C-alpha positions as CSV (number, residue, x, y, z in Angstrom):
1,X,9.2,36.1,39.8
2,X,6.1,33.9,39.7
3,X,7.2,30.3,39.7
4,X,4.1,29.3,37.9
5,X,4.8,31.5,34.9
6,X,6.0,29.9,31.6
7,X,9.8,29.6,31.3
8,X,10.9,31.1,28.0
9,X,14.3,30.8,26.6
10,X,16.0,31.2,23.2
11,X,19.3,29.4,22.4
12,X,20.9,29.0,19.0
13,X,17.7,30.1,17.2
14,X,15.5,27.7,19.1
15,X,12.6,29.2,21.1
16,X,11.5,27.1,24.1
17,X,8.4,27.7,26.2
18,X,7.8,25.4,29.2
19,X,4.8,25.6,31.5
20,X,4.9,23.4,34.6
21,X,2.4,23.2,37.4
22,X,3.0,21.8,40.9
23,X,0.9,18.8,41.9
24,X,-1.9,19.3,44.4
25,X,-2.6,22.9,43.4
26,X,-6.0,23.9,42.3
27,X,-5.0,26.4,39.7
28,X,-7.1,28.3,37.2
29,X,-7.0,27.5,33.5
30,X,-3.9,28.7,31.8
31,X,-3.0,29.3,28.2
32,X,0.1,30.3,26.3
33,X,-0.2,32.5,23.2
34,X,2.7,32.9,20.9
35,X,2.7,35.3,18.0
36,X,5.5,34.9,15.4
37,X,6.3,37.5,12.8
38,X,5.5,36.0,9.4
39,X,8.8,37.3,7.8
40,X,10.9,35.0,10.0
41,X,9.1,31.8,9.0
42,X,10.5,29.8,6.1
43,X,10.7,26.3,4.6
44,X,13.4,25.6,7.2
45,X,11.4,26.4,10.3
46,X,10.5,23.5,12.5
47,X,7.9,23.3,15.3
48,X,8.1,20.7,18.1
49,X,5.2,21.0,20.6
50,X,4.6,18.7,23.6
51,X,1.5,19.1,25.8
52,X,0.4,17.0,28.7
53,X,-3.0,18.5,29.4
54,X,-4.4,21.2,27.2
55,X,-5.3,22.0,23.6
56,X,-2.9,23.1,20.9
57,X,-4.0,25.6,18.2
58,X,-1.8,26.6,15.3
59,X,-2.8,29.0,12.5
60,X,-1.3,30.9,9.6
61,X,2.0,29.0,9.8
62,X,4.6,28.4,7.0
63,X,7.2,25.8,8.0
64,X,9.2,22.8,7.1
65,X,8.1,20.4,9.8
66,X,5.4,20.5,12.5
67,X,5.4,17.8,15.3
68,X,2.8,17.7,18.0
69,X,2.6,15.3,20.9
70,X,-0.6,15.8,23.0
71,X,-1.6,13.6,25.9
72,X,-5.0,15.1,26.7
73,X,-6.5,17.8,24.5
74,X,-7.4,18.8,21.0
75,X,-4.8,19.5,18.3
76,X,-6.2,22.1,15.8
77,X,-4.3,23.4,12.7
78,X,-5.7,26.0,10.3
79,X,-4.1,27.7,7.3
80,X,-0.9,25.7,7.6
81,X,1.7,25.2,4.9
82,X,4.5,22.7,5.5
83,X,6.3,19.8,4.0
84,X,5.8,17.3,6.9
85,X,3.6,17.1,10.0
86,X,3.4,14.4,12.6
87,X,0.5,14.6,15.2
88,X,0.2,12.2,18.1
89,X,-2.9,12.5,20.4
90,X,-3.7,10.2,23.2
91,X,-7.1,11.6,24.1
92,X,-8.5,14.4,22.0
93,X,-9.6,15.4,18.5
94,X,-7.2,16.1,15.7
95,X,-8.6,18.8,13.4
96,X,-6.9,20.3,10.3
97,X,-8.6,22.9,8.1
98,X,-7.6,24.7,4.9
99,X,-4.0,23.5,5.1
100,X,-1.4,22.3,2.5
101,X,0.8,19.6,3.9
102,X,2.9,17.3,1.6
103,X,3.2,14.4,4.1
104,X,0.9,14.0,7.1
105,X,1.0,11.4,9.8
106,X,-1.9,11.7,12.3
107,X,-2.6,9.2,15.1
108,X,-5.0,9.3,18.0
109,X,-6.0,6.7,20.6
110,X,-9.4,8.2,21.7
111,X,-10.8,10.9,19.5
112,X,-12.0,11.8,16.0
113,X,-9.8,13.0,13.1
114,X,-11.0,15.7,10.7
115,X,-8.6,16.6,7.8
116,X,-9.3,19.2,5.0
117,X,-7.0,20.8,2.6
118,X,-4.3,19.8,0.0
119,X,-2.2,16.7,0.7
120,X,0.2,14.5,-1.2
121,X,0.3,11.7,1.3
122,X,-1.6,10.8,4.5
123,X,-1.2,8.1,7.1
124,X,-3.9,8.2,9.7
125,X,-4.8,5.8,12.5
126,X,-7.4,6.0,15.3
127,X,-8.3,3.4,17.9
128,X,-11.6,4.8,19.1
129,X,-12.9,7.5,16.8
130,X,-14.0,8.3,13.2
131,X,-11.8,9.6,10.4
132,X,-13.1,12.2,7.9
133,X,-10.7,13.4,5.2
134,X,-11.4,15.9,2.3
135,X,-8.5,16.3,-0.1
136,X,-9.0,19.2,-2.6
137,X,-6.3,17.8,-4.9
138,X,-5.5,14.2,-5.8
139,X,-3.0,12.3,-3.7
140,X,0.5,11.8,-5.1
141,X,1.6,8.8,-3.1
142,X,0.1,5.8,-1.2
143,X,-2.2,6.5,1.7
144,X,-3.4,4.5,4.7
145,X,-6.4,5.0,7.0
146,X,-7.5,2.7,9.8
147,X,-9.7,2.7,12.9
148,X,-10.8,0.0,15.3
149,X,-14.1,1.6,16.4
150,X,-15.4,4.3,14.0
151,X,-16.3,5.1,10.4
152,X,-14.0,6.3,7.7
153,X,-15.0,8.9,5.0
154,X,-12.5,9.9,2.3
155,X,-13.5,12.7,-0.1
156,X,-11.5,12.9,-3.3
157,X,-11.6,15.2,-6.4
158,X,-13.7,13.9,-9.3
159,X,-10.6,13.2,-11.4
160,X,-8.9,11.1,-8.7
161,X,-6.7,8.1,-9.7
162,X,-6.6,5.7,-6.9
163,X,-6.3,1.9,-6.4
164,X,-8.7,1.2,-3.5
165,X,-8.3,-1.5,-0.9
166,X,-11.1,-1.1,1.7
167,X,-12.2,-3.5,4.3
168,X,-15.0,-3.2,7.0
169,X,-15.4,-5.8,9.7
170,X,-19.0,-5.1,10.8
171,X,-20.0,-2.5,8.2
172,X,-19.9,-1.9,4.5
173,X,-17.5,-0.2,2.1
174,X,-19.0,2.2,-0.5
175,X,-17.3,3.8,-3.5
176,X,-19.4,6.7,-4.9
177,X,-17.2,6.8,-8.1
178,X,-18.4,3.4,-9.2
179,X,-21.4,2.8,-7.0
180,X,-19.9,-0.4,-5.6
181,X,-20.9,-1.4,-2.1
182,X,-19.5,-4.4,-0.2
183,X,-17.6,-5.4,2.9
184,X,-14.4,-5.7,1.1
185,X,-13.7,-3.4,-1.9
186,X,-10.8,-3.6,-4.3
187,X,-11.0,-1.6,-7.5
188,X,-9.5,1.3,-9.4
189,X,-10.6,4.9,-9.8
190,X,-9.1,6.4,-13.0
191,X,-5.6,5.2,-13.6
192,X,-5.0,4.0,-10.1
193,X,-1.6,5.6,-9.8
194,X,-1.5,5.4,-6.0
195,X,-2.8,2.9,-3.4
196,X,-5.5,4.0,-0.9
197,X,-6.0,1.5,2.0
198,X,-8.8,1.9,4.5
199,X,-9.8,-0.5,7.2
200,X,-12.4,-0.3,10.0
201,X,-13.1,-3.1,12.4
202,X,-16.4,-1.6,13.5
203,X,-17.8,1.0,11.2
204,X,-18.5,1.8,7.6
205,X,-16.1,3.1,4.9
206,X,-17.1,5.6,2.3
207,X,-15.1,6.9,-0.7
208,X,-16.9,10.1,-1.8
209,X,-16.5,12.8,-4.5
210,X,-15.7,16.3,-3.4
């Protein structure tokens, strides 16, 4: 047996894959590819992924919950359908495409965030990096977006109903729905059924139409 091969185990319906490397070894790049038959995925399936150094890519997944903790590397999700997802990146981009997630929590220290799909609620925070969100449907619940160093762009459907609270430290806040442009922006779009808060210490904020 090769001690550097991933350790795979399955206990009580939980699949575990662990890849460990010895320190001091100059090893070639490794990857772990897992293919899961679609018929075993359900609204009760949970994914918990922890990565120290490497990218994580998930595609064509139907699940209840997806949790990702990544120290150094990109987290990429495509064609995902789940109730909740929590993504924590230290250094690396968070990218979500063509996905339907009821409740999304995405946080990164150093890296950009790109989110596109259908979402009921999003909480997103970046320390050093921009945030770009495009929601094909209107949000159902309150949302928060914040970055210390970077811009924020939120794309909403033309029939959106949001109560905006946007603040930019050294930039401007712009609402395409009304044409308003200022450092601090507080106004309603439509009925304003949910609150959308966006804050950037160093960067502009844009609320755009899809």
